[in-house]
Every structure is written in C-alpha cells, then in structure tokens.
C-alpha positions in Angstrom: 213.6 45.1 163.0 211.5 46.3 165.7 210.4 43.7 168.3 207.2 43.8 171.3 208.2 42.0 174.4 205.6 40.5 176.2 206.6 40.3 179.8 204.7 37.3 181.8 204.5 36.1 185.0 202.2 33.3 186.6 201.5 35.0 190.2 201.6 31.5 192.5 205.6 31.7 191.4 207.5 33.3 194.0 209.4 35.9 191.3 213.8 35.3 191.7 214.6 38.6 191.2 217.8 40.3 193.2 216.8 44.0 193.4 218.2 46.5 190.4 218.2 43.6 188.3 215.2 45.3 185.7 217.5 48.7 186.5 220.3 46.6 185.2 218.7 45.3 182.2 217.5 48.4 180.8 221.1 50.1 181.7 222.2 47.4 179.0 219.8 48.0 176.4 219.6 51.3 176.1 218.6 53.1 172.9 217.8 49.6 171.5 214.5 50.3 173.6 211.9 52.6 172.3 209.3 52.2 175.1 208.0 49.8 177.9 205.8 49.8 180.9 204.2 47.8 183.6 200.8 47.2 183.5 198.4 47.0 186.4 196.3 43.9 187.2 194.5 41.9 184.8 191.4 42.4 187.3 191.1 46.0 185.9 191.2 44.5 182.6 188.5 45.3 180.0 187.9 43.7 176.8 185.4 45.2 174.0 184.1 43.6 171.0 181.5 44.9 168.2 178.5 43.0 167.1 175.5 44.2 165.0 176.7 48.1 166.0 176.6 46.9 169.9 179.5 47.3 172.1 180.4 44.2 174.6 182.3 45.3 177.4 183.9 42.0 179.4 185.2 43.0 182.5 188.5 41.2 183.8 190.9 38.9 182.4 189.5 37.6 179.2 192.0 34.4 179.1 191.2 31.6 181.6 195.2 31.4 182.5 197.2 31.7 185.3 200.0 33.5 184.0 199.5 37.1 182.5 201.0 39.9 180.9 202.4 42.1 183.5 204.3 44.7 181.0 206.1 45.4 177.7 208.8 47.0 176.0 209.6 47.8 172.2 213.0 47.5 171.1 214.6 48.1 167.4 217.2 45.3 166.6 219.3 44.0 164.1 217.7 40.8 163.8 215.7 37.8 165.3 218.4 36.4 167.4 219.4 39.7 169.3 215.9 39.9 170.4 216.0 36.8 171.9 219.3 37.2 173.5 217.5 40.5 174.8 214.5 38.6 176.1 216.5 35.4 177.4 218.5 38.3 179.3 215.5 39.7 180.8 215.3 39.1 184.8 211.2 37.9 184.5 212.4 35.2 182.3 214.2 33.2 185.0 210.6 32.6 186.4 208.2 33.9 184.0 208.3 34.4 180.4 208.9 36.8 177.8 207.2 36.0 174.1 208.9 38.1 171.5 206.5 39.3 168.5 208.1 40.9 165.6 206.0 43.8 164.2 204.5 44.1 160.4 206.5 45.7 158.2 204.8 45.6 154.9 204.7 42.6 152.9 206.8 40.6 155.8 203.5 39.3 157.4 
C-alpha cells in the first residue's frame, strides 16, 4: 500500500528537533520510502484554476491557516497501521503534524 505523508509545520512553533533526527528516520525507513522532498515557503506557491477557458492564478498560500505543508514523503508499506507508526516516528510529529493519505488503487476509493 502506498501512502503520501504530508509534513506540516506551524512557523510560530519552535522546532523540537535534535540534529540528525530526520536522517536517522530516513535511515530506518530504507526502501519503504519511495520519494520525498522539502518544499519552499508557501509564499512562493500559486493556485491555478481554469474557468470558462480562462486561467486564474492566485499567488501565495490559498488556505488561511498558520500551518503549512513543508514537505512530503511517499512510502510503500504493508498496512495502514505501519504507515501510522512511520508517521508517528517522524521528528516533525513532535511539534507539527504528519497527515497520511492512501493512494487510490482501483476500486478502493
């Protein structure tokens, strides 16, 4: 089962992360992590919509929340429970949030 982990942070909260914790988390994941990256500030984001053949672009974050997606990981695991354990072990989970989303596989949705 493949899951998307959305790594969310609130910039008003000081990170509670020791040096190297992310590297250690990545090492424990090994080949279960298919891909992942940190993202630039949401101030550089854009939202695109098409309405009546017209492209509408809104700069910056669309959501009016303090918390934003700072990165993502795609993992391939045996169960939802394993994905939850991996998310809970992510260093950002101590001061931010890790949302897990299962990938659509055929009629599962």
